[in-house]
Every structure is written in structure tokens, then in C-alpha cells.
C-alpha positions in Angstrom: 0.0 0.0 0.0 1.5 3.4 -1.0 1.1 6.3 1.2 -0.3 9.5 0.0 3.1 11.3 0.0 4.4 8.4 -2.2 1.5 8.8 -4.5 2.1 12.5 -4.9 5.8 11.8 -5.5 5.2 9.2 -8.1 2.6 11.5 -9.7 5.2 14.2 -10.2 7.5 11.6 -11.7 4.9 10.5 -14.2 4.2 14.2 -15.0 7.8 14.9 -15.8 8.0 15.8 -19.5 4.1 15.7 -19.8 3.2 19.0 -18.0 2.7 20.9 -21.3 0.3 18.3 -22.8 -1.8 17.9 -19.7 -2.0 21.5 -19.0 -3.2 22.0 -22.5 -5.8 19.2 -22.0 -6.9 20.8 -18.8 -7.3 24.2 -20.5 -9.4 22.7 -23.3 -11.5 20.7 -20.8 -12.2 23.9 -18.8 -13.2 25.8 -21.9 -15.5 23.1 -23.3 -17.0 22.6 -19.8 -17.8 26.3 -19.6 -19.3 26.4 -23.0 -21.4 23.4 -22.4 -22.8 24.7 -19.1 -23.2 28.3 -20.3 -26.8 27.9 -21.7 -27.9 26.3 -18.4 -26.3 29.1 -16.3 -27.9 31.7 -18.5 -31.2 30.1 -18.2 -31.1 29.9 -14.4 -29.8 33.5 -13.9 -32.7 35.8 -13.2 -30.5 38.9 -13.4 -29.6 38.2 -17.1 -33.3 37.9 -18.1 -34.1 41.1 -16.4 -31.0 43.0 -17.6 -31.7 42.2 -21.3 -35.5 42.1 -21.0 -35.6 38.7 -22.5 -39.1 37.0 -23.0 -39.8 34.8 -20.1 -41.3 32.3 -22.6 -37.9 31.5 -23.7 -36.7 30.5 -20.3 -38.0 27.0 -20.2 -36.6 26.0 -23.7 -33.2 27.6 -22.8 -33.0 25.8 -19.5 -34.2 22.5 -21.1 -31.6 22.8 -23.9 -29.0 23.6 -21.2 -29.9 20.5 -19.3 -29.5 18.4 -22.4 -26.1 19.9 -23.1 -25.0 19.2 -19.5 -25.3 15.5 -20.2 -22.3 15.9 -22.5 -20.2 16.8 -19.6 -20.2 13.2 -18.2 -18.3 11.5 -21.0 -16.1 14.5 -21.3 -15.2 14.4 -17.6 -14.7 10.7 -18.1 -12.2 11.2 -20.9 -10.5 13.8 -18.7 -9.9 11.3 -15.9 -8.8 8.6 -18.3 -6.2 11.1 -19.7 -4.5 11.0 -16.2 -4.8 7.3 -15.8 -3.0 6.8 -19.2 -0.4 9.4 -18.0 0.2 7.3 -14.8 0.6 4.2 -17.0 3.1 6.0 -19.3 0.6 5.6 -22.2 -0.1 8.2 -24.8 -2.2 10.9 -23.2 -3.2 13.9 -25.2 -6.2 16.0 -26.4 -7.7 13.1 -28.3 -8.1 11.1 -25.1 -10.4 13.8 -23.8 -13.1 12.6 -26.3 -12.8 8.9 -25.9 -15.9 8.9 -23.8 -18.0 9.7 -26.8 -16.8 6.5 -28.6 -19.0 4.5 -26.1 -21.3 7.2 -25.2 -24.3 5.3 -23.8 -22.3 3.0 -21.5 -20.1 5.8 -20.1 -23.0 8.3 -19.9 -25.5 6.0 -18.2 -23.1 4.6 -15.6 -21.9 7.9 -14.6 -25.4 9.3 -14.6 -26.4 6.5 -12.2 -23.4 7.1 -10.1 -24.2 10.8 -9.7 -27.8 10.0 -9.1 -26.9 7.7 -6.2 -24.6 10.3 -4.7 -27.4 13.0 -5.0 -30.0 10.8 -3.3 -27.6 10.0 -0.4 -26.7 13.7 -0.2 -30.4 14.6 0.1 -30.5 12.5 3.3 -27.4 14.2 4.9 -24.2 15.7 3.6 -21.9 13.2 5.3 -23.6 10.0 3.7 -23.3 11.8 0.4 -19.6 12.5 0.9 -19.1 8.8 2.0 -20.8 7.6 -1.2 -19.0 9.9 -3.4 -15.7 8.5 -2.0 -17.1 4.9 -2.3 -18.1 5.3 -6.0 -15.0 7.4 -6.9 -13.3 4.5 -8.7 -16.2 3.9 -11.2 -14.8 6.0 -14.1 -11.4 4.1 -14.1 -13.2 0.8 -13.7 -15.2 1.6 -16.8 -12.0 2.1 -18.6 -10.4 -1.2 -17.5 -13.6 -3.3 -17.5 -15.8 -2.5 -20.6 -17.6 -5.9 -20.1 -19.2 -4.8 -16.7 -22.8 -3.5 -16.4 -23.5 -0.2 -14.9 -24.3 -1.5 -11.5 -21.5 -3.9 -11.5 -19.0 -1.2 -12.2 -20.3 0.9 -9.3 -20.4 -2.2 -7.0 -16.8 -3.0 -7.8 -15.8 0.6 -6.9 -17.6 0.2 -3.7 -15.7 -3.0 -3.0 -12.3 -1.6 -3.9 -12.9 1.5 -1.6 -13.8 -0.6 1.4 -11.2 0.5 4.0 -9.8 3.1 1.5 -12.3 5.9 1.7 -10.4 7.8 4.4 -7.1 7.5 2.4 -8.8 9.1 -0.7 -10.3 11.9 1.4 -6.9 12.7 3.0 -5.3 12.6 -0.5 -7.9 15.1 -1.7 -7.4 17.4 1.4 -3.6 17.2 0.9 -4.0 19.5 -2.1 -6.0 22.1 -0.3 -2.9 24.3 0.4 -2.0 24.3 -3.3 -5.6 25.1 -4.2 -5.5 28.2 -1.9 -2.2 29.3 -3.5 -3.7 28.8 -6.9 -6.3 31.5 -6.0 -3.6 34.2 -6.0 -2.7 33.3 -9.6 -6.2 34.4 -10.8 -7.0 30.6 -11.2 -4.2 30.0 -13.8 -2.3 27.9 -11.3 -5.2 25.3 -11.4 -4.1 24.4 -14.9 -1.1 22.8 -13.3 -2.7 21.7 -10.1 -5.5 19.8 -11.8 -3.2 17.4 -13.6 -1.2 16.9 -10.3 -4.4 15.9 -8.5 -5.7 13.8 -11.5 -2.6 11.7 -11.9 -2.3 11.3 -8.1 -5.9 10.0 -8.0 -5.2 7.7 -10.9 -2.2 6.3 -9.0 -4.5 5.8 -6.0 -6.8 3.8 -8.2 -3.9 1.7 -9.4 -2.8 1.1 -5.8 -6.3 0.0 -4.5 -6.9 -2.0 -7.7 -3.8 -4.1 -7.0 -4.8 -4.4 -3.3 -8.3 -5.7 -4.4 -6.9 -8.1 -6.9 -4.4 -9.5 -4.4 -7.1 -9.8 -1.7 -9.7 -11.3 -4.2 -7.2 -13.8 -5.3 -6.3 -14.9 -1.8 -9.9 -15.2 -0.9 -10.5 -17.4 -4.0 -7.8 -19.8 -2.7 -9.5 -20.3 0.7 -11.7 -23.4 0.6 -15.3 -22.8 1.5 -16.6 -24.1 4.7 -17.3 -27.9 4.7 -14.9 -28.5 1.7 
């Protein structure tokens, strides 16, 4: 089991020589995400409608179109995470990887939509259960990349099994970047173009670590005879 400091150190090693490509991918991801979410944000902003005296009859179609466009963020975000996984594995990781989620749109979209729905429903109960489930399901995008044969629920279930006993580690990994996030604020947000790949590759390394743990544990359990045998 790797410590979080080891994961961050390994992430920096994998990023060496790749910073330019991954910063460019991050910049493009932010631009596309902003463009995709813009119609929804406009539709929901009452001040914009009042400022430009827009007909209120247009609001429902604009919000509806914005909601449809927001669905495109799921496969785009998946491609973004896979880019960092490929970087950790020393595989080619460039702008084209960002759009890989659209090659298998329905499987990627439906699984991630279900994942987010589960997290939302738990969050509606209480914030803490929502955070716990977000941690529990966090490996789902990577599992979709490595196990295209799994169904939606199976991929989410496998993430939950992998994260058993590891949720606290992932939370601490996320929190370890808090100081860097604060510093990035003083760069007018430009620093996030470098911080996001650092976090993304570190999380990809976390997945690799828990995946190996799970496979070793699963293999060991498979060797244990069932009771009565």
C-alpha cells in the first residue's frame, strides 16, 4: 500500500515531460465545460433575463436545452480522468483522449449518470452520507476504462468493494492539495491548470494502488476453501 506522499511523488515523476500536454488538455477541458454549461447558467440566472429584458417564454426552452447539453459533461469528464490514468501508466495521453468517452457514449453516460444519481440521493438525506458515497463510488470511471464488459451497477459495485477501507485515504489525498488550491487562487486561477493534472494523476495512482490491493485480496480469498470442503 502506497502512502499519499508516495502517490504524490510518483505523480510528479509521471508528469515529468508531460506537463505541457496535460496543461493543454486541462485548459481545453475547462473551456469546453464552460461552453457546455453556459446555456444552463444563463437560463437559471434571473438577473440576465431582467437585464436584457428577454421574453420569459424563452426561459423553459433555454433551461431545457442547457440540461441536455449538461449531459455531455459526463463522457467529457470521463475522458479527462482517463487522460490522467494513461499518463500514470506511461501511455499516450493527449487532447484526443479527452473525447474517448463519446466512442462508447451510452455505456459511459448511463453509468456515470447512475453514479451521480446515487450520490445525489444520499446527499439529500445528509451531507456526510453523500460524501461517503462519493468516496465509495470514486473509482467507477477508472473501472469503466479497464472493464468494458461490466454492467452499470456492476462497475459501481466494484468501486464500492475496492474502496472498502480506503475511503479515508482518498479523502486525505484530496485534502492534501488544499494548500496548493489556496495558493492557486492568488494566480487568478491560472495555477489550477497545473494543479488539476497533479491531482488527477495522483488520484489515478490511488486507483492503481487500490486495484492491486483488491486483486491480491480477491485472489487470496479465492484460494481459501469454502466451509465444509
